ROLUM-840976 format. One record per atom (N, C-alpha, C): x, z, y; residue in three letters. Coordinates in steps of 0.05 Angstrom, whole numbers, plus 5000, padded with zeros to 4 digits. Layout:
N
XZYALA...
end
This chain:
572
388787128580UNK387986808584UNK384986798600UNK384486648611UNK382286648636UNK381286358626UNK378386378617UNK376986208615UNK374886138632UNK374085818633UNK372185778647UNK370185598638UNK367385578642UNK365885318628UNK365985068645UNK366084848637UNK365784558648UNK363984468639UNK362284238663UNK360684158662UNK360683828663UNK358983638643UNK359883368655UNK356383238660UNK356283268686UNK353883168707UNK353582888694UNK350882868679UNK348382668677UNK346482698692UNK344282448694UNK341882628703UNK339782688680UNK340482528659UNK339582648631UNK339982928614UNK342782988611UNK342383218607UNK345883368612UNK346883538606UNK349483668611UNK350783728582UNK353283628583UNK354783738562UNK357583878575UNK356884138550UNK358584278564UNK360784378547UNK362784418552UNK365784398543UNK367184708554UNK369184808535UNK370985128544UNK374284958545UNK373985088575UNK377184978571UNK379085278580UNK380485218583UNK383485448585UNK383785358613UNK383385518637UNK384585558663UNK386785758661UNK388385528669UNK391285688681UNK392085828709UNK392086038707UNK393386278727UNK395886268735UNK396186238760UNK398386308772UNK399286348802UNK400086568805UNK400586698836UNK402786498842UNK402886438866UNK406086398881UNK406786638900UNK409386698896UNK410486878920UNK409486888944UNK408786998967UNK408986898993UNK410687049009UNK411086809029UNK413386899045UNK413686809075UNK411486829093UNK411286719116UNK411786929140UNK413486879149UNK413887109180UNK414586819197UNK412686829224UNK413486639247UNK412486859268UNK415486789284UNK414586869312UNK413486739339UNK412686749346UNK411886519370UNK411186659395UNK413686499409UNK412686719444UNK410886489453UNK408886639470UNK406186529479UNK407186469509UNK406386289518UNK407086259547UNK404086259557UNK402786399573UNK400886449588UNK399686169606UNK398086019602UNK396985879625UNK393085869624UNK392485799646UNK389785789649UNK388185479657UNK386485469642UNK385485209650UNK382285169655UNK381285099671UNK378185149682UNK377084969669UNK374484999659UNK372884859645UNK371184669661UNK369784539642UNK368284329656UNK365584429647UNK364184259656UNK360984289643UNK359384659646UNK359584639675UNK358384939675UNK360884979699UNK362685029697UNK364984999717UNK366185329714UNK367285429695UNK368485609690UNK371185699700UNK371985819715UNK373185909726UNK376286099715UNK378286029728UNK381686259714UNK383286299725UNK384686379725UNK387986469736UNK389486449723UNK392386449736UNK394386449723UNK394686779705UNK396086799684UNK396687069678UNK399486999668UNK400787259672UNK403987329660UNK404387459626UNK402387569625UNK401887779602UNK401887529578UNK402987709556UNK402587579538UNK401187669513UNK399187599492UNK397587589479UNK399087779454UNK397787989446UNK398488219430UNK398188039398UNK400588149382UNK399588069352UNK398888229333UNK398188519338UNK396988659326UNK394488609317UNK393688659292UNK391088609280UNK389088709289UNK386488519301UNK384588659322UNK382988859296UNK381489039312UNK379689209301UNK376989059292UNK376789149270UNK373388979257UNK371489069279UNK369988809281UNK367588899300UNK365388779285UNK363388969292UNK360988949270UNK358089009298UNK357688879313UNK355788879328UNK352888899315UNK351189179330UNK348789129307UNK347288909296UNK345988899288UNK344088719278UNK342188609288UNK340688359307UNK339588339317UNK336788309305UNK334988429318UNK332588459305UNK330988189314UNK331688039332UNK329787809345UNK330287619328UNK327687459328UNK326187289312UNK326887009309UNK328286839281UNK329486569271UNK327986419262UNK327286269278UNK325086049267UNK326185729270UNK325285559257UNK325885309260UNK323785159252UNK323984969267UNK321684729262UNK322284449249UNK321084359236UNK321584039227UNK320783859245UNK322283679260UNK321483489275UNK321583279257UNK319683149263UNK319482809256UNK319482559274UNK320482669297UNK319882439322UNK322582459336UNK324682489320UNK327282569341UNK329482179331UNK328182069323UNK329481799323UNK330881709303UNK331681949286UNK332681919250UNK331081869231UNK330781609227UNK329881469209UNK331981319193UNK331381279163UNK334181109149UNK332381129117UNK332580909112UNK330880859082UNK333080929067UNK331381109044UNK333181209022UNK334480989001UNK337480978997UNK338180798971UNK338880958946UNK337180848929UNK337580938906UNK339880798876UNK340580958864UNK342680908844UNK341180688825UNK342480428816UNK341380258799UNK339980398769UNK341080508761UNK341480648742UNK340880958740UNK339181018718UNK337781348721UNK340781438713UNK342981398703UNK345681538690UNK347181538715UNK346481388736UNK349181318752UNK349381648769UNK350681728753UNK350582058768UNK352682068795UNK355281958797UNK355581948828UNK355281848847UNK353381628848UNK351881538873UNK350881818883UNK348781978860UNK347882288870UNK349082398881UNK352082438874UNK352782618885UNK353682558919UNK353282288924UNK355082178947UNK353082318974UNK353782018991UNK352082069022UNK353582179039UNK352182329058UNK352982489079UNK352782479102UNK354082549123UNK354682479155UNK355982679166UNK355982559186UNK358482699205UNK358282739232UNK358582899256UNK357782929275UNK359582979291UNK359082819324UNK361682829341UNK360182599365UNK361082739388UNK361082669417UNK362682389423UNK361782229411UNK363081909409UNK363481919431UNK360481799442UNK360381659482UNK360781899492UNK361682129488UNK363182349512UNK361182409534UNK358582419525UNK355882399546UNK355282709546UNK356782889526UNK356183189527UNK353783239510UNK353483019493UNK350883049469UNK351982969444UNK351783069423UNK352783029393UNK351282749380UNK353482619373UNK351582399355UNK351982339326UNK350882199319UNK351582269286UNK352181989273UNK353381999254UNK353981769226UNK352581829207UNK350281689198UNK349881709170UNK351181529146UNK352181559123UNK352381369106UNK351381349077UNK351681259056UNK351081239029UNK348181069027UNK349780949000UNK347680748985UNK348680488989UNK347980308966UNK348180038964UNK347279858977UNK343879948989UNK342479809000UNK341579799030UNK342379979046UNK342880069067UNK345080089084UNK344379999098UNK347379989115UNK347980279133UNK350280339135UNK350780599153UNK349280639181UNK348480819184UNK346880829213UNK348980959232UNK348780919251UNK350281149275UNK347181129288UNK347981459302UNK345281489320UNK346881729345UNK346381449374UNK346681679397UNK344981839396UNK345682019406UNK343782279424UNK343282309450UNK341282199452UNK340182109489UNK338482409486UNK339982569500UNK339782779505UNK336782919480UNK338282919462UNK335783029442UNK333582819424UNK334682649430UNK333182359412UNK335582229406UNK335082109380UNK337681919369UNK336581639372UNK338581459371UNK337581199382UNK339681049360UNK338780909343UNK340380789318UNK342680439334UNK344680509334UNK346280339346UNK348280249323UNK348280269295UNK350580229281UNK351179909282UNK349379719285UNK350079459287UNK352779369308UNK351479519324UNK352679509355UNK355579569357UNK356079779340UNK358179909338UNK360079829316UNK359179689299UNK360279549276UNK360779669252UNK359279949242UNK359480089221UNK357680099212UNK355479809210UNK353179789190UNK354679689164UNK356779709147UNK357079659128UNK355179739099UNK355079619089UNK352879699059UNK355579769034UNK356080029028UNK356980078998UNK356080399000UNK356780408973UNK356880678962UNK358580838979UNK357680979010UNK359281119030UNK358581409017UNK361081519026UNK360881839026UNK362381989044UNK361482289053UNK364182409058UNK364582349089UNK363882199114UNK364782109133UNK366682369151UNK368382219162UNK369582429185UNK370482299203UNK370782489233UNK370782319259UNK374182519267UNK374982349274UNK378182489299UNK380382239299UNK381182289323UNK382682089344UNK385082049329UNK385181919320UNK389181889299UNK390481729320UNK390381619341UNK391981469355UNK392581579387UNK391181879388UNK391382089412UNK390981879434UNK388981729428UNK387781629459UNK384781719471UNK383981949460UNK382282149471UNK379481969455UNK379481869446UNK377281719430UNK376681749405UNK374581739393UNK374281879363UNK374281649345UNK376381649322UNK376281469307UNK374381519282UNK373981389257UNK372481479235UNK373781399210UNK373981579185UNK373781539159UNK371481519151UNK371181339130UNK368381439117UNK369781369086UNK368981549066UNK369781539035UNK367981359019UNK368081388993UNK366081168975UNK366581288953UNK364281218933UNK364181238898UNK363780948893UNK363781038865UNK364080718844UNK364980528857UNK367180588854UNK369280328870UNK369180188889UNK367380268903UNK366080148930UNK368780228951UNK369680048974UNK372180078990UNK371680279009UNK373380459014UNK373280659033UNK374380599070UNK373380629085UNK374380519111UNK375280699131UNK376980579144UNK378580679166UNK377780579190UNK375580589212UNK375380509233UNK376980619254UNK378480419274UNK379380519300UNK377180529326UNK376880589340UNK375280559365UNK376280509384UNK376180259385UNK377780059414UNK375480069431UNK375180249451UNK373180169474UNK369980169466UNK369780369437UNK366080409436UNK365880169411UNK367980079409UNK366879909381UNK369380009363UNK367780039333UNK369980139317UNK370779859299UNK373279859293UNK374679659283UNK376479709256UNK375679599235UNK376279629207UNK379579509209UNK381179769207UNK384479779201UNK385179879170UNK382879829152UNK384380099130UNK386479959122UNK385979679110UNK388879439100UNK391179549117UNK390879479144UNK393779519162UNK394779739159UNK392779929164UNK393680229165UNK395980379139UNK394180249118UNK396080299088UNK394480489075UNK392280509081UNK389680739056UNK389580489038UNK390380559019UNK389280428982UNK389780628968UNK387380658953UNK386780838936UNK386280698912UNK386880798889UNK386080688868UNK383580918858UNK383781078864UNK381581318859UNK378581158866UNK376581198836UNK373881118837UNK371781268858UNK372481528856UNK371281678875UNK372381788896UNK371581818923UNK373481898949UNK371082038963UNK371082298959UNK368182478961UNK367782549001UNK370682689007UNK369782809022UNK372982739044UNK372482689068UNK376082699085UNK375582999110UNK377982989118UNK378283129137UNK381483019153UNK381183089174UNK383283109192UNK384683309210UNK387583369198UNK387983539215UNK391883599212UNK392483609232UNK395983539240UNK397583749224UNK398483709201UNK399183959175UNK401683929189UNK403983759198UNK406283789204UNK407183759226UNK405383889242UNK405283929278UNK406683739290UNK407083399286UNK407583199300UNK406383099326UNK403883189327UNK402783089350UNK400382869336UNK400382789313UNK398182569300UNK396982739276UNK394282629284UNK392582829256UNK392782669234UNK392982769208UNK393882619186UNK390882709165UNK390782489152UNK387682479135UNK387982569105UNK385882789103UNK386682959078UNK383782869066UNK383582779036UNK381782719011UNK380982858994UNK378382808980UNK377582818958UNK377382718939UNK377982698920UNK376582558899UNK376582668870UNK373282628857UNK371382718843UNK371382538815UNK372782688798UNK371782538765UNK374182378765UNK376982418769UNK378882238767UNK380582348755UNK381682138732UNK383982208714UNK386782268732UNK387382498726UNK390482578734UNK390682778722UNK393882798722UNK395183148709UNK397483198730UNK397683408728UNK398783598751UNK400783418758UNK401683428779UNK404583328793UNK404683028794UNK402082868789UNK401482548786UNK399782598818UNK400482288832UNK400182238856UNK396982318851UNK395682458875UNK392982538873UNK391682338892UNK393482168912UNK391182128943UNK390382308957UNK390482538963UNK390082718976UNK390682769004UNK393682699005UNK394982789033UNK395782459049UNK395082399069UNK395682149083UNK396582159105UNK399682199105UNK401082239133UNK400782059156UNK399982099180UNK399081899209UNK401681839214UNK402981649212UNK405881519225UNK405981479253UNK403881519268UNK403381589299UNK403381259309UNK403081049288UNK402980739303UNK401080679288UNK398880769281UNK396480749268UNK397480649236UNK398580769223UNK399380719193UNK399781009181UNK398180969162UNK399381239141UNK400681129118UNK401781469106UNK403481449086UNK402881579064UNK401381629043UNK401481759017UNK402781949020UNK403082299023UNK405182449018UNK404082589000UNK401782548977UNK400882718969UNK403282888951UNK405182798936UNK407782868920UNK408983048944UNK409982908961UNK412482938972UNK411783308994UNK409083258995UNK407983499001UNK407383788986UNK407783678954UNK407483858946UNK404283918928UNK402583738942UNK399183858947UNK399483738914UNK400083498906UNK399983388876UNK400783578854UNK402883768864UNK403483948844UNK401384238839UNK400384208817UNK398184428804UNK395384368818UNK396084118839UNK392484148846UNK390284148827UNK391183978804UNK389383968782UNK390984078757UNK387984298743UNK389184408729UNK387584278702UNK388984158686UNK387883968663UNK388383728670UNK386183478661UNK386483318668UNK385282988685UNK383983188700UNK382283098716UNK381483198747UNK381783048772UNK381483178792UNK378883208797UNK377983458799UNK374483538812UNK375183608837UNK375583518861UNK375383638889UNK373683528901UNK372283748914UNK370383578927UNK370183658963UNK370983858972UNK370683899002UNK373184059011UNK375683859031UNK377684019036UNK376884159070UNK379084359071UNK378384519098UNK381884619101UNK381684619126UNK383984779138UNK383085059150UNK384585199149UNK384285439161UNK387785549169UNK387885729191UNK390585829183UNK389286139180UNK389586189145UNK388586459131UNK391286649136UNK392986619142UNK395786769154UNK396886819175UNK395286639191UNK395986739222UNK399386759232UNK399586459218UNK402586389226UNK403286159243UNK400586119245UNK400385839270UNK400285609255UNK399485589226UNK399985269219UNK396785379199UNK395685059197UNK394285019176UNK393885029144UNK393385219129UNK393485189113UNK390885169093UNK391584999062UNK389084809061UNK386984929034UNK384385019035UNK382585199022UNK381284839011UNK381884828991UNK380684608975UNK377984708946UNK375284628959UNK373684768941UNK373384478913UNK373784568888UNK373184368874UNK370784478845UNK370584248832UNK368784348811UNK370284408788UNK369084628771UNK369384648740UNK371584828749UNK371185078760UNK372585298764UNK375885198779UNK376184988795UNK379384878804UNK379084968824UNK377485078847UNK377785118875UNK381785158879UNK382485158908UNK385685168900UNK386485318933UNK387785438930UNK388985468968UNK392085418970UNK392785298984UNK394985228990UNK396885339014UNK398985449016UNK400185609042UNK401485319051UNK401385279078UNK402885149087UNK405585259099UNK407185149085UNK410485259095UNK411185189119UNK410585029140UNK411584929170UNK413184759168UNK413784679139UNK416884489143UNK415084159126UNK412984119130UNK411783899110UNK410883859087UNK410984209074UNK410584209045UNK408384419045UNK407484469024UNK405584639019UNK406284818992UNK404985028983UNK405885218961UNK402585338951UNK402285288928UNK399885378919UNK399685668917UNK398585878928UNK397786068926UNK394686178914UNK393686018898UNK391286058885UNK391486348866UNK389486548869UNK390186818853UNK387386758834UNK386986678812UNK385486648792UNK383686948787UNK384387098787UNK383887458789UNK381887368811UNK381887328827UNK380587278857UNK378587018862UNK379686808867UNK378186518866UNK377186378841UNK373986548843UNK373686478811UNK370586318813UNK370086218836UNK367886018834UNK367985738809UNK366085848798UNK366585568772UNK365285358778UNK363685298792UNK362885038806UNK362585018839UNK365585018846UNK364884988876UNK364584718884UNK362484738909UNK362384368921UNK361984368945UNK360584628969UNK360984608999UNK362784899001UNK362484909022UNK364185119042UNK363285189066UNK363885419076UNK363385479105UNK365985659118UNK368685519130UNK370085799135UNK368885889153UNK369686119160UNK368786339190UNK368986619186UNK369086679207UNK369786999207UNK367087139203UNK365987199174UNK363787309175UNK364387689184UNK365487759179UNK365888139189UNK367388139215UNK368087919233UNK368987909264UNK371788139262UNK373288079242UNK376288269240UNK378188049259UNK377787839260UNK379787689273UNK380687499256UNK380287459227UNK381287239212UNK379587029202UNK379886879178UNK377986769179UNK377286719141UNK375686789132UNK374186859109UNK372286569103UNK372286509073UNK371386299062UNK369386379043UNK367486189053UNK364986149038UNK364685959015UNK363485928993UNK363685688974UNK360985768956UNK359985478960UNK357585448945UNK358385378914UNK356585478895UNK357785418871UNK354085498857UNK353485398827UNK351585388819UNK350885668807UNK349085808814UNK347286028800UNK345585968784UNK345786098758UNK342786178750UNK343486398727UNK342586658724UNK343086858699UNK340886848685UNK338686658680UNK336086718668UNK336386548641UNK338186388637UNK338986248608UNK338486448586UNK337586378566UNK337386598543UNK338386408508UNK339086548499UNK339186458475UNK341986368473UNK342086068466UNK344185978457UNK346385978492UNK344785948510UNK345585818538UNK346286038542UNK346586418532UNK347986608548UNK350686608556UNK352586448543UNK354786428557UNK355786258575UNK353886008578UNK353885798607UNK352486058629UNK350586208622UNK349386358644UNK351886548656UNK353186668646UNK355286828649UNK357886718668UNK357986458677UNK359586258681UNK357786188711UNK355186238712UNK353886048738UNK353086348746UNK355086458760UNK353886788777UNK353986588808UNK353986428815UNK352686278835UNK355886318859UNK355486268882UNK356286258909UNK357386588915UNK360586398926UNK362686678936UNK363886658952UNK363186938967UNK364386988993UNK367687108982UNK370086998992UNK372187048985UNK372887239023UNK373287459022UNK374087579054UNK377487619056UNK378687479084UNK380687479094UNK381687779087UNK383387859076UNK384288159081UNK386788219099UNK387087999113UNK388887959141UNK391787859142UNK392487809123UNK394987669108UNK393987369096UNK392087249092UNK391787019071UNK390787119052UNK391287329038UNK390387329012UNK387487489009UNK386187428991UNK383087448998UNK382287618972UNK379787738977UNK378287948961UNK375787778960UNK374987758936UNK371887678922UNK369587888929UNK369187908955UNK366588058960UNK363487938954UNK362887798940UNK360787688939UNK358387838931UNK358887998903UNK357688198895UNK356988438916UNK354588528919UNK352488618943UNK352088488974UNK353588288977UNK352988169000UNK350687939010UNK349287928976UNK346587818980UNK346787488987UNK349487408980UNK349987118982UNK350186858962UNK349887008931UNK349986968909UNK347986658901UNK345686848903UNK343286598894UNK342786378910UNK344386118911UNK343485988921UNK342985718903UNK341685698885UNK341385478866UNK343185398861UNK343485038867UNK345184908858UNK346884808887UNK348184988903UNK349284958918UNK350784668930UNK350084538953UNK351584348963UNK352684448991UNK352784309011UNK353984239041UNK352584589059UNK354784649061UNK353984879087UNK355784919107UNK353885049120UNK355785089144UNK355285409160UNK356685489168UNK357185769184UNK356285709215UNK354085899229UNK353385889253UNK351386159264UNK351486199293UNK350586489290UNK348386289304UNK345886309286UNK343586159293UNK341886389315UNK341986599315UNK340886749330UNK341986869355UNK344386749357UNK346686879383UNK346287209385UNK346787259362UNK346887599364UNK349787749352UNK351587579354UNK354687579348UNK355087549323UNK353187519310UNK353887519281UNK353887229257UNK355787139250UNK355186859228UNK353286859209UNK351386659210UNK349886619189UNK350686489169UNK349286429149UNK349886169124UNK347986049117UNK348485719119UNK345885539112UNK347185379093UNK345785359077UNK346285119054UNK344084959043UNK344684729035UNK343184529019UNK342884578985UNK340784488971UNK341584488945UNK339284398925UNK340084338905UNK338784158884UNK339883978864UNK338783958844UNK339883748823UNK337083688805UNK337283438791UNK335283338770UNK336383378748UNK333983388733UNK334283378705UNK336683548687UNK336883778689UNK338383938694UNK338084128660UNK339984178647UNK339284298620UNK340084688628UNK340984678650UNK341584978658UNK339885028675UNK337684948686UNK335085038693UNK333484858715UNK331984948735UNK330384738743UNK331084788764UNK332984598782UNK333884548807UNK332284398829UNK329984198812UNK328483988824UNK327183998844UNK326384308854UNK324184348880UNK325984578890UNK328584648883UNK328884918904UNK329684938932UNK328585108946UNK328085098965UNK331685178984UNK331985039011UNK334085119022UNK334685379024UNK336785529031UNK338185779030UNK338685809056UNK337786079072UNK338986139093UNK339586399092UNK341586499099UNK342786769094UNK342986919120UNK341987089129UNK341487179166UNK343687439160UNK345587399173UNK347287659173UNK345587939189UNK346388079176UNK344988389185UNK347788599191UNK350388469188UNK352488649198UNK354988669173UNK356988719179UNK358788809160UNK358988619136UNK359388349142UNK358688089113UNK357188239104UNK354288209112UNK352088319086UNK349588069102UNK348287949077UNK346787799087UNK343287799070UNK341187769085UNK338387719071UNK338187419078UNK337287249050UNK335487069044UNK333287019057UNK332686899072UNK330986869091UNK329486579099UNK329986349084UNK329086069090UNK326086069091UNK324286219072UNK321586169076UNK320986299101UNK322386499110UNK320486649131UNK320986549156UNK323486369161UNK325286279184UNK323685899186UNK321885879171UNK321185619164UNK322885379157UNK325185439140UNK326285249130UNK325285189099UNK324184979097UNK322284949068UNK322284699061UNK324384529071UNK325084339054UNK326084419026UNK324984199006UNK326084218974UNK326483928959UNK326983798980UNK329383558968UNK331583628960UNK333183388951UNK336083408943UNK337983368955UNK338383628971UNK340283628994UNK343183628983UNK345283469001UNK346783478995UNK349183489025UNK348383359038UNK349983339066UNK348783559082UNK350483629103UNK348683779126UNK350883859144UNK349383859177UNK351883919202UNK349484059218UNK350884299233UNK350684459247UNK350184459275UNK348884369297UNK349984399319UNK348184399345UNK348684479366UNK346584479388UNK345484159395UNK343184009385UNK342483729392UNK341583729415UNK340083949429UNK338983849458UNK340684009477UNK342384159474UNK343884329496UNK342284549500UNK340184669485UNK339084919500UNK339785139495UNK342685189477UNK343585409479UNK343485529442UNK342285369424UNK342185479399UNK342885259378UNK342985299354UNK344485149333UNK341685049316UNK342884779316UNK340284609304UNK340584559272UNK339584379255UNK340684369230UNK339484039223UNK341883869219UNK341183609200UNK342083669179UNK339983469162UNK340783559130UNK340783219120UNK341783049102UNK341982889087UNK341082929058UNK339182879051UNK338182899022UNK339182639017UNK339282688981UNK339082388960UNK337282408944UNK335182418964UNK331682308954UNK331682208979UNK328582198968UNK326682068996UNK326482299016UNK324982189042UNK325682369068UNK328682399070UNK330082209073UNK332382209066UNK334782419094UNK333882419116UNK333982499138UNK332382659149UNK333382999151UNK331483169169UNK332183349184UNK331783399209UNK332683529223UNK330983789236UNK332184039232UNK330584219241UNK330684329264UNK329684439281UNK330584499315UNK330384819314UNK332084879323UNK331585219324UNK330785309347UNK327885419349UNK325985499366UNK326485799365UNK327985869357UNK328386209353UNK327486359384UNK326386559387UNK324986629413UNK327386939419UNK328586939432UNK329687219438UNK330887199464UNK332487349478UNK333087329498UNK336987329502UNK338587349481UNK340287299472UNK342087119483UNK344687159495UNK346286939507UNK348586789488UNK349386519498UNK351386359477UNK353386349498UNK355486149488UNK357686059501UNK358585769481UNK358685559477UNK359585379477UNK362085179488UNK364385179471UNK366785099477UNK367684859467UNK368484689483UNK370484519468UNK372784539485UNK375884379479UNK377984339490UNK379084089486UNK381984049501UNK382583849504UNK386183909496UNK385883789476UNK388583889469UNK391283719476UNK393683819464UNK396783619476UNK396583449457UNK397483249466UNK399082919455UNK396182809442UNK397482769413UNK395382649401UNK392982799386UNK392883039397UNK391183249377UNK388883289405UNK388383049415UNK386383089441UNK384083239438UNK382683369409UNK380683539406UNK381383719402UNK384283869412UNK384184119392UNK384584209368UNK384783979351UNK384184139324UNK386384299308UNK385884589306UNK387784759294UNK387784969322UNK386584959337UNK387285129361UNK385885269355UNK386485609357UNK384685839354UNK382286009380UNK379985939384UNK379186079402UNK377086329405UNK377886539420UNK377186739423UNK375086839450UNK373386969448UNK371987139461UNK371887339465UNK372187569480UNK371087819491UNK369987839506UNK367688019499UNK365488089519UNK366388399529UNK363688429560UNK364888689567UNK364588959557UNK363988899529UNK362689149520UNK365589169496UNK366589029497UNK369989039482UNK370188859454UNK366988729452UNK366988589421UNK368488319422UNK369288199402UNK371488079400UNK369587839377UNK370587579381UNK368987379358UNK371487129366UNK373087089336UNK374686829334UNK372686649325UNK374086309327UNK373286039325UNK375785969318UNK375985749295UNK377885559291UNK376785209304UNK377685029311UNK376284849315UNK378584639295UNK375884559288UNK375784259268UNK377384299242UNK378584119232UNK378984169203UNK377584269174UNK375084159190UNK373084279162UNK371484129161UNK370584139134UNK368583969117UNK366984239103UNK363984099109UNK361884179093UNK361684189062UNK361983899050UNK361183779029UNK359983499038UNK361483289039UNK360683039049UNK359683099082UNK360483189092UNK359183259107UNK361283319136UNK360883359160UNK362683449180UNK361883549206UNK362683809219UNK361083879237UNK363783769264UNK361683689284UNK362783649311UNK365483839321UNK366883739337UNK369683899347UNK368384029375UNK367284209372UNK366084519390UNK364784709382UNK365984899385UNK366085259370UNK363885359392UNK361285479378UNK358785689383UNK359485989382UNK359286139412UNK358486379404UNK356186479416UNK354986619391UNK352786819411UNK353587089421UNK352387139443UNK354187419461UNK351587599461UNK349387559448UNK347387769448UNK347087799469UNK346588099483UNK345688179514UNK347988169536UNK350388009520UNK352787999540UNK352487749562UNK352987779588UNK352587499606UNK354887449613UNK357687539602UNK360287449614UNK362287439584UNK364287279590UNK366287369563UNK368487169572UNK371787329569UNK373387259572UNK373787039543UNK374386779554UNK376186579532UNK379286519527UNK379386529508UNK382186449499UNK383086329484UNK384786149488UNK385285879469UNK388085949463UNK389185909436UNK391885949427UNK391785629416UNK393685459424UNK393785209418UNK395885249392UNK395984999380UNK397985019353UNK400784969358UNK401284929394UNK404084919402UNK405085239410UNK402985369415UNK404585659422UNK403285859443UNK402185539467UNK401185599488UNK398985849484UNK397985879507UNK395386069515UNK394585929532UNK391485979539UNK389785889566UNK387786109563UNK387386269586UNK385486389583UNK383186379614UNK381086419608UNK379286479630UNK376686599628UNK375786749651UNK373286879638UNK370886669655UNK369086679639UNK366586449646UNK364486649645UNK361686579660UNK358686659657UNK357686549631UNK355586659621UNK354986579596UNK353286359600UNK351086309582UNK349086079577UNK350585739588UNK353185639573UNK353985419588UNK355885259562UNK355885139572UNK358585019553UNK360284869572UNK362984979564UNK365484999571UNK367884879555UNK369784709580UNK371584569566UNK374584719576UNK375584749559UNK378884799555UNK380084629552UNK382284549572UNK384184329573UNK387084479576UNK389084379551UNK392384459553UNK393384409582UNK394884609581UNK397284589608UNK397584379613UNK398884159592UNK400383969600UNK398683759600UNK396083739604UNK393783459609UNK392983569642UNK394083739645UNK393083849672UNK393483609692UNK
end
């Protein structure tokens, strides 16, 4: 038997109960042969070039690449004049726990000017705010765009649901407030929630993400619902299939997601992520959940999923945020999960402390099976972690990890003024916590976070949504080094205009290879933009290979220090 400690959050105290967690491992059977056609697409914004190739890409497992860790400094500066200003909305009552979990933000280049914009949600006294990014300075325009509704918003996500090239918007909500699905109509967002068929009974919808799970060319919507009474096999309102006509159908049961998503009587899901963990070309679902209920579902490529969660490995007890990336540079996607850490409780709290062993790093072993390598990697002690992102903040070719944290009135320890966490990669999937050294000094109640290059200077900055005063924080990356970078956007086929689900790899002249996935990711009530960033260290050139969801491959060689756009062959 496997047991896990479960906690009910309130702002005054935490009640603890012991609950049996079922362990079940589903057999795996996935073999997909994809014949790849090679095409080339020249990039924009810097002008990369390429040529047609008839060579097919190798299906062999890539050799693990671990460049030497950079000694270059990493420095962040808190910026107070960026234009990001929004009054904080507090819960009406001290024990209104759920609003204290919500809020968040999403980043995307909505106006297509090359700079990433922001939507910020949450609160019952302040409207949603939309900020256009004007070359590194943000201008609030929520009322002009039609998104300035007032509700307990949570977990926004952008996605092109009608394939017209414009980004549409979903906003979740808690406390029985309504969720919103907005269609982008020539720069104005129109509420189509009712006509689209998005009807929820869940009182708390924490996060959302878009992904074409059935590969029909239209982005589907995946949602999480925390503290909602459900039984295994009941409708969980998790999967909303895009019918291709601006309507959606709830397929949570038909897809098999509802079956065994819930281990008990309550849906505790927080953060949905898609990643092709087994390399068969379709996106699998990694669902971070509270109370030891994080789950992995394999995409069967027939419109259904099979749960393959191995409870001997997936052991995070309080999974909240997540950051998926190739932390060991071996070509497949690993899974970082934030979770509560406190090993200092004594006396009657000893049993609780033993379950609060902190963040987890699950290494992909190459076929979709994971190993828990957390111990010894330096990532465990994250306090009460929430939103997280993986990015190469110093452009040395290694993914670093950043996450926010915090909680109030906890019987499990003092998390009221805990510092942010910055795990600086040192190679071989090992990290050093360096938040104090690099200038990340905030001690607020962090929830959502987005990480992207705000001013297009070649390094990744950080925007935080706190569930406390000083609601929005911007930390500008002022790292001083000579390392180079590449930023890549893609234009995908059909309805997947932003190439969600495609794989982007770069190879530098020294033979080092890095792989990223486009989109389908959620940080916890927050969503990064549809672009990927590579640090090149001292390399000034790279080969880009984009493997599209339909199996076609685009290749080109580009110079460093630019943003490149790769277009699917059918859109040329």
